[in-house]
N, C-alpha and C positions, 0 to 999 in steps of 0.2 A: 122646252126642260123647264122644268118646274123651278121658279125663286131659290127656295134651299138648295134645290141641287146645284142652280150654277152659281151661288155665292160658297155652296162649299166645294165646287172644282174652282173656283179662283181662289178659295182659302187656301188651298191644297198645293196650288202654282205656286201661293206666294213663299209656301212654306220651304219646295223644294229650290226656287229662288234663292231664300235667303241662305240656304244650307251649302249650296253652290257656290256663296259670292261672299259669308262669313268667315273669318278666319277659324279655325279648331283651335278652344286654347288646349296649353299644352299640359300633357298631362304630367302629374308629380312623378318622378324618379325617386325611390327609395335611397336615403344614403347609404353610402359604402359602411359595411359594417368597420368599427374600430377595431385598429390596430392594439392588441394587448400589450398594455408597458408589463413589464415585467421585472422584477425583482432579482438583483443575481443572487444565483446559486453560487455553491461552492463544491467543486469538483477535488477530490485529493486521489490522486492518480500514483502508484505502486509501477515504478518500471524496476524488477529485479534484475540486479546485478550491473546495474548501467553505472560502470564506473564514472568518475567526475569529468573525466578528462576525454572521456569518448567524446562529449561534448564540440571538443577540439579536432577533431576528425573532418569536417566538412562534409559530412553524409547525413545529415539533420535538421535540415532548412526550417523544418516547422519547430522542434523546440528549441531550435539554435534564434528563430523568432522572435517567439516568448520571453525567454530569457531576454532576449536583446531589448524587449518592450517591458520588461518588471526586473524583479527580484531574482539574482542566481550567486551560488556560493558551493563551496565543494563540503560538503557536510559528513562530519565524522558519525558514523555509524556506534553504536554501544555493543561493548564486548560481552560476546563474542559474535566476531561480526559474522552472525548466520541470519537465514532467513526468517524464520517464525520469531526469536527474540527480536529481532529489529522490528516486525510488521505491527508486534505489539505493544513494542516502545513507541514508535508514531503514532498512535492513536490513544496510547495511557498517559504518557509524559513519564514514566518510571523505568528504570536500567530495570535488564532482566533478573538481577540479583534482587529486585523488589515487586516484579509483577508476577513472577514464578514462572516464566518459559525461559528456562534456563539455555534449552539448548532445542536444536530440531529431534533430538530425543536425550527421555530422560526417563528418571526412576520416582517412586513417592515410596515412602516406609510407612505411609496411611496406606498404600494401596500392594500391599507385598504380593509380588507375581504380576503387577501389570506392569506396561512399559507405555509410554506416551511418543508416541509417535506422528507424521505430518496428517495424518490421516485423522485422529482422535480428536473430538467432537463431543466428548463427554465434561461438563462444565466444572467435575472436581480439577481439570487441571487448569484451567482458564478463571477462573470465581476470583483467583489472590488482586485482581485488577479488575474495573469497569471500562470499557473504551468510551470512546466518545461518541458513538452513535448511540450508546443508552443513555448518557447524559442529556444528549440531543432528544430522542424520544420523549423521554421525560418533561423535558422542556415545551412540547409541542412542537418538535422540529422533526417534521418527516423526513425519514434517511434510507438510502438505497444503498446494497454492497454489492458489486459483482466481485466474486471472489477472494475478498480482502481475506487475508490467513485469519480465523479464529470469527470470520462476521456469521460463520453457519452456527455460531456455540448460542446455545440460548443462553446468555452471561447471568448470573444468578442461579441459574436455576438446580435440579437434583435431578439424576438419571436414575429411574425407579429400576432394580434388579429384578424382571419377571422376563415373561416369553417375550412381550415388544419392546422392552429397554425402553421406556417411554421416558423424555424427559417432564417433569413436573417442576411447574415455573418458568424463572427465566424471564430475559427481555432481547428480543433481533430489532433488526432494524424490521420497518417497514415491507421491505423486500429484501431479499438474499437467494443469492446462487450458490448452490453447493460446488464446489469447484470441480473441473474434467479439465485435462490437461489438452484436451481433443478438440473443446472447443476455440476455434481459432481467434486470432486478435479483431477478424474483421466484426465478427457476427459481437462480441465483445461490446467492441463501438455501439453496433446499430443498435444492444442492448440501450447504453445509456442515452442513444438518441430517441428510442424510445419514450424511456421515462420520460425525456423532457418536452416529449407532444403531448403528452399527457395535459387534461384539464385541473386547473390552476388546482382544484381541493384534491386532487392524489398525485398532484407532481410532487417527489421531493425537493428538497429545498439541499442538504448537504450529502455526496453522492459520493462512493468510493470504488477506484475500481485497480485492477493487478493483472500485468501483464509479463509471459514469465518466458520469453523468446530469446532473450537476451543473456539472460544466464543459463539459458540453456546450451547456446552455441559459444558461452566462455568457457562451460565444465566441458565441452567435449571437443573444442580447436582451441581455447587456451584465447586470451585476451588482444592479441597482437593479429589474429586471424583476419584472412579475407573474410570467412562465414561470419565472425561477430560483427564488420562492417556491412556486411549484406541485409544480417537481421536488423541490425541497426537501421539502414534505410526504410527497410519493411515495415519495421516500426514505427517510424516516424510521418511516413506517408499517412499509416491510419491515425496518429493523432494530430496532422492536420485534415485529414477531414473529418473527426472530433468538430475538431474547431468551424471548420467552413459549414458542417451542419447546424451547430448551436447558431452561430452568426444566420443562418436562413430563414429560424424561425426564432429569430428576433430573441434569443435567450442571451443576455450577460452574464458572464460567470467570472469565477475567482479562482484562477488554477491553483493548486500547489501539485508539485509534479516534484516525486521524490524515488530516491533509491534504496532498499534495506543495505545496502554495502557494493564493494568494488569486486576486484577481481585479480586476480594474481597467478601469472603460468607458472606450471608445475612440472615437472619430470620425472622420471623412476631414479635416477641420476642421484636424485638429492634428495636421498629416504636416510631417514632415520629407523634403522630394525626394532621394530616392536621388542625381540629377546632383550635387546640390549639395555634396555629399561626395567623392566620386571618379569617375570616367570610365573608361569601359570598355576606355578606350588604355592607362589605367595601372594598373588594377586590375580581379580576378575577384572580383566580390560574392559571397559564400558565403550569410550569411544577411541576413535584414533583420527588420524588427517592433520589437519595442522593444528589439533591440540590434541591431549589425549588423556583418558580419566581413566582411575582405578577403585575399584572396593577390595581393601585389603583381605586375604581369608586370616581369618580368626586365628591369634595365637604366632601371625608369620608379620607383624608390623617391623618387626625390629628389620627383619631380614629384609622387608620390603624398601624402608628408608632408608637401609646403608646400600641399596642397590639405586633406587630410584632419584634418591636426595645428592646425591654424588653430583659433581660438576660432568657436564654430556658437552660434545662438540653439536653447537645448532638448535638445541634445546633446552630450555629449563623448567624444573618439576618443585614445588613446593606440596608443602599441606594446605589443603582448602584455607584455612586463617590465616595463611602467611603469603596468598597470591599479592601480587603489588598494588596497593591502594588506587592509586589510578587508574585502573581498571575497574573500580568498584566490580568487582565481583569475588565473590567467596562466602558468603554469610547465608543464600540461602540454603536448607538442607536438600533440596534436589541434587544438588552438585555433589559429586563424588566426594569422598575424603581425599583424595590425591590428583592431582592436576598438573599437566604439562603444555608449556606452551611452547612449539617452534618459530625458528626464524621465519622472515617472510621467504616464500617458495619453496619451502622445507614441507615434509610431511613424517610422521608417524605410520609407519606402514608393516605389517608382516608378510606380505604378498605384492608383485607387479601391482600398478594400477594401471588403467587408460586414459583417464580423465587428463589434459592438457591445462586445468587449469580450476581454481578452487578458492574458496575465501576461506573465512573464520582464524585470521591470522591479527595481531593487535592493533587495534582499531586506530593508532594513530599512524599506520603506516599511508605513504602516498595513497597506496596501490587498492587501500580498503577505502577512500574516500566514495562519498555516495554523491550522486546527481541532486540538487534542487532549483526548483525552480518555482515563482509567483508570478503571476500575470492576471491582472484583470484590474476593474475599477477599483478594488481596494488598494493597490500597489502602484507606488512611483515608477517611472521609466528607468532603465535601463542603470540600473542598481546592482554595484559587484558588492557581496557582503563578506567580511569576514570567515573564516569556517567557524562553524559552531555546531555542538553537539544535537543528536536526531530527537533528544527526549526537549527541547522548543518546539517541536513543530502542534504538538498538540496543545500547549498554549496559544499558538497565533492559532490555529482551528477554532478554538474556542470564542477567540477574539471576532472570528469574520463571524461566529456564528449565534454572537451575543450572549455565550455562557458565562455564567460568572467564574472567575480565576480560584483554580482549583491548588493545593498544594500536591507537589510533584520533586521531580528529580531535574525538571528544567523550569524557566520562564520565556517569558514572551520579550527578554531585552533585545535579541539579537534586530530585532523590529520596532523597536520603540518610536515613536515618531514618525514612523514609515506607512503604519497602516489605516487609513481611513476608518473610519466607524460606519 
């Protein structure tokens, strides 16, 4: 074998031997992706019709744990203790008399022939006050709303009356959903979790959610029914799933969980006949139920007042300007000229009704008291607050979101010294 060949063979053998005996240096392993350090978000949850004392029934372990680990109170709704007026109060800090959503149904002299219902999204009816998500959006705080009454409205916009009825201008949250009662609570919770799974640049910092099943059960079966307890347990399980889902993705949350009003039992034996208050010849009845309102027939005012304003059993009636000041109700032009409020559990009606429960009564009645829970890194543990008015919730939310204080009908006094910046 030629020299160079023998040399090459020996060199190759040495190289192979070295490979067999020399340890292979360890391969560098890429370090794990660092876990995102998330700042707390604020989630405002409304459980429609959740009476404050429902929390004492022993069927809501998730909500009870949140209450035990944070702040809780029996919160007074604004008058009237109805759904739309109080949801707008919770996010504006104004009583219904001042923000303009004075009932679930109303008229306005500036829009003759039109009627506001709970399906109305024309900004005209809502522009009396800006909700907190408008303030948040303008401050660069990304917001998302799941079914909160009024959150589908382009606040500050104008509805153009043409073939499309489109809205010109106005502000909505970055994400919002048009209400559909058929969307189950489970799906609503999953939407909230999906929002929180987003990348940081499109993830909302302020979220609202709305659940209606407790109110529905209370109306249909009455507040003391087994069906209400079943509904409480089912919704509580969804709240528990939301809490667990947020923990699993490492998202800290300041929860503010509220109700718009409570619920009282009713039956047909406690009915004030509509005909005992006014006749169609003297007045047009606008609303009835736990309260009643009337527009007089021109020229029949004296006859109407003689009948309406005299003493009645279980109901008291006033000219709108004479409604007791403690109710903070009666100056808004959308309130009809004559107004009657029944005793708790009584109804003004002209025919039998099927409901077993309702609300709309005196906001100071214990049965109208609403749920309030606040839990999260901004709140202390196990603190029971004295009852307070729901106009104070919006100032609390502004504190949590870092928005400047704003004049309104409430303030953050109930939470002073308790909320961490």
